[in-house]
N, C-alpha and C positions, 0 to 999 in steps of 0.2 A: 872555621879558619881563625887562627890566633891573631890578636891585634897587631903584632909585629909583622905578620904575613900580609895583613891588609895594607899597612903602611908601605911595605916593600913593593907590593904590586902597584899601588897608586904612584909612588915615586918613580917607579920604572917606566911609567907611561911617557914622561917627558921631564926629566930632571932640570931644575933651574938653579943656577948658582945663587947662593945666599946674598952675594954682593950685587946682584943684578939690580940696577937703579930703578927698574920698572916697579919693583915691589917694596920700595922704601915707603915709610909713612908719608902721607901727604894727601892731597885732594883725591877722593875716590877710594882711599884705602880704609881698612876696617878701623872703627873707633875703639879706643881703649875702654875697658869695662866701666870706669867711672863716667866717661862721656856718654856711653850708651844709656846708663841709668838717668843721667841728667836730661838727655834728649827725650827719653821715654816720659819723664815727668812733664816736660814741656808739651808733648803731644797730648797728655792727659789733663792738662791744666784746665780749670773751670772757665778761664777767659777765652779759650780757643774754641771756635765752632767745631763741632764734632761730626764726622762722617758716619761714625758708628759708636757704639758704647765704649769700645776699647780696642786697641791694636792687637793683632794676633801674637806679637812678641816684641820685646825691645829691639830697637834697630841695631843691627850688627855692622852695617855699612851705610855710609852717607847716602848712597843712591836710594836706599829703601825709604827715605822720606817721601819719595815719589808716591808710595802707597797712600800717604796721608795728605796729599795735595789739597783735598777739599777742606781739611782741618786747618792747615797752616798757611794756605793762600799762595798768591803768585810769587812771593819771594822764593819759596822752595822750588817752584817750577822753573824759575830762572836759574837758580843755583844748581839744580840737578837735571837740567835738560839733557836727554840722552838722544844722540843722533847716530845713525849708521855711518861708519867711517869708510869713505872712499867709494869709487864707482864699482869696485870689484866685489863689494860685499854681497853675500847671498841674500835672497829674500828673507824677510823676518819670519820667525817661527810664530805662528799664531798662538793665542792662549789655549792651553789644554782644555778639553771638554771636562765638565765635572764628572766625577765618578757616579756610576749608576748602581742602585741597589739590585740584588738578585731578585728576580721575579718570584713572588710567592713566598719569600723568606719571612720568618717569624721574628719580630723584635724581641730582644732579650732585655728585661728590666734591669736597671743598674743595681738594684738591691740583690737580685739573684747573682749577677756577675760579681758583686762584692763578696758574696758568700764563697763563690768559686775561687776568687783571688785570695781570700783568707785561708782556704784549704791548701792552695798552692804554696802559700808562704810557710806552712807547717811541714811541708815535705822535706825529706832529708837532702834531696838534690836541689833545693830551692836556690834560685839565682841570688847573687849578692850585689849590693850597691857598688858601682864603679864610677870614679871621677873621670870625666871625659865623655865624648859623644861621637857618634858616626851618623850623619844625617844627610839626606838628599833633599834639595829644595828646588821649587819652581816658583819664580817670582815675576810678576808682571811689571814691566817697565813702561811708563806712560810719558807722553808728551802732550802739550797743549799749544794752541795758537795756530796761525796760518802756516800751512806746509808741514805740520807736525806729522811724524811717522806714525804708522799704526802701532797699537800695543804689541809688544813681543814678549816672549817668555825667556828668562835667563835661568837655565838649569845649572846647578852646581852640586858637588858632593864634597862634604867637609868631614875630616877625621881629626879629632883632638885627643891627644893622649898626654896624661900627666905622669911625671916621674917622682921617685921617692924624695928627691930634694926640693920638690915644690915647683920645679920648672915644667914647662909643657911645650909640645909641638902642635902646630896646626897646619894641615895640608888641605888645600882647596883645589879641586879639579873640575874642569868643565865636563859635565857628564849628564846625559839624558837617557835613562834606560828605556824610555818610550821609543827611541830612535837609535838603537845601538849601531855604532860605526858611522853615523851621519854627522855632518858638521854641527857645531854648537855655537849659538850666539853668546858672547861673553862681553862684559864691559871692562874698560881699561881707562887709563889717563886720557887717551885721545877719543873717547867715546866708545860706541859699540863696535865689535869686530866679530868676524867669523873665525872660529878656531876648530881644530880637529877634536873629535871625541877623545877624551882622556887627557887633554892638554892641562898641564899643571899651571894653575894661575898664581899660586903662592905656596911657599914651603918655608915656614918660619919656626924659630925656636924662641920661646919667651923665658925670661929669667924667673927665679923662684918667686912665688907669690903665696902668702899665707894670711889672707884677710880673715877677719872674724865675723863678717856679716855675709848674709846670702848674696850671691851664690857661692862665695868662697868657702863659707863654713859648711860642715857636713850636714846634710838634711836629716831630720828625724824620721822615725818610722811608725809613729802613732798619729791617728787622724787629727787630734787637737793640736799637737805640736807642729805637724806638717802644715796645717791650715795657717798657723801663725807665721811659719817660714815662708809660705807662698805670699802671704800678705806683705811681708817685708820685701819680697822680690818685686811686688807690684807697686809698693810705695816705699822706696829706699829712704832710710833715715828716720822713719817714724813707725808707729805701731797702728796706723789706721787700717781697719779691716777692709778687705776687698769689697767694692761697692755692688758687685753683681756677677752674674755668670760670665759676662764678656771679660771682665778683669780676671776672673778665675782662670779662664782658658788662656789668657795672655801669660799669666804667671806660670801655668803648667808648661807652656811652650818654652818659656825662659829657663825653667828648671831643667827641662829635657835638653836644652842647648848647652848645658854645663855638666849634667850628671846622667848616667844610665842607671835608672832605679833598679833595685833588687826586688825580689818577690814581696818582702815586707813593705817597702815603700810604695809599690804598686797597689797593694791591698789597702793601705791607708789612703792613697789617692782616690781609689774607687769609692771608698766610704764618703769622702768629701764630695765627689761628683754626684753621688746618689742624692745628696741634699741640695744640689744646685737647682735653682728655679728656672724652668723653661728649657732644660736640657732633656729632650725626649728621645726614647729609643725609636729607631726607624727601620731596622732590619739588617740583614747580612750583606756583605760586600767582599769583593776581592780588590785589595789596594793596588797601588801603582807598582809595587814590587812583587805582586803575585801572591800576597799573603791573605788568608781568610781573616775577616774581622767583623765586628759588630759596630754599627753606626749609631751615634747619638748626635742629634741636631739641635742647634740653637740659632734662632733668627732674631736680628735686631738691626735697625738703622741701615737697611739696604744691603745687609750681608747675611749670607747663610753659612754658618760655621758647622762643619761636620767633623766630629771627633771620632776616630777609628780606634777601637780597642780589641786586643786579643780576646777571643771568646772563652779561652780556658784560664788564662792567668790575669787578665785585666790590664796587661801592659799596654801602654799607649803606642800605637803603630803610626798614626798620622793625624794631621789636622789640615783640613781644606777650607779655604775661605772663598766663597763665590758671590759675585754680584747678583742681587735679585732685581736691581734696577739698572737700566742703561744710562750712560752719561755721554752726550755728544762732545762735550768739551775735551774729553780724553779718549774718545773713540771706543769706549767699552760698552758692551751690551749685556743685558741680563743673561746670566748663565756663564759669563767669562770667569775663569778661575783667577782670582787675584793673587793667591799664594797657596802653596802646598808644601808641607814638610813630611817626610817619611823617616822615622827614626829606626836605625838598624841596631840590633842588639849584638 
């Protein structure tokens, strides 16, 4: 399906006027890119206690600070408390179960997958880099304190498309392919609410932007240059190398939230991942969109991070973060999925 067809189908689900006051900038609305980067730096600062080595991706919306409550303390919990709105709200949707490996599947070493990705990049019909993204996410919203609601999952689908003049559109829809046609929990200015599957949450057009730093600048397609590009994504404004595999996975997710890699970029990325310490092959899987993949697992600081790659091309299909330890304060248990992203080509 062509990108324009995707946008037409999603917009047709429930069009929202662009002057609708519910979708103006303000509390609970998406942060601009520079604020995302600054907030991500705050979450990674050495002075802040860390729940894990690094976040799964830079924060796109203020509510996602909830993921890092252990790191930034009670102030974030107060500022970002999420409550179900009204007595008619449907029961909260529990956190999705973590994906399971196929029984008896054989793990594929990253070095071998890197060779496959390099071969795919040499093919005549090799995919090309495209600015913009199509991603489905499942993010766990948490509360703390007396009377706090149980953790719930906020599922969204986001399509970002860039135009030749440097402007771009972003369409966000409440959508959960695990439960097609069922109601979806979404957040808004008044707290959490139940909406219909396919509800348009925002449909916005942004003016031209031609920044010279990542993620605005075009990513390179060689391992060494791409590693430097990812380091700048992880540490905006300086040339500090990524400190470990956790930060590398964060930077990869940020990259994929702005660009759809082509075959050459995917091949370079797999070469980088093959050198990542602690990222081990685990076996085959079918992801949440029904696609076959190979899984590579990294565990640190109470999180199990599962990277899902296409077994033929090395393209990143998804990233799942799961708690390996429970926390009574926020009502999470070991095995709860904290966040999941599935990137659609």
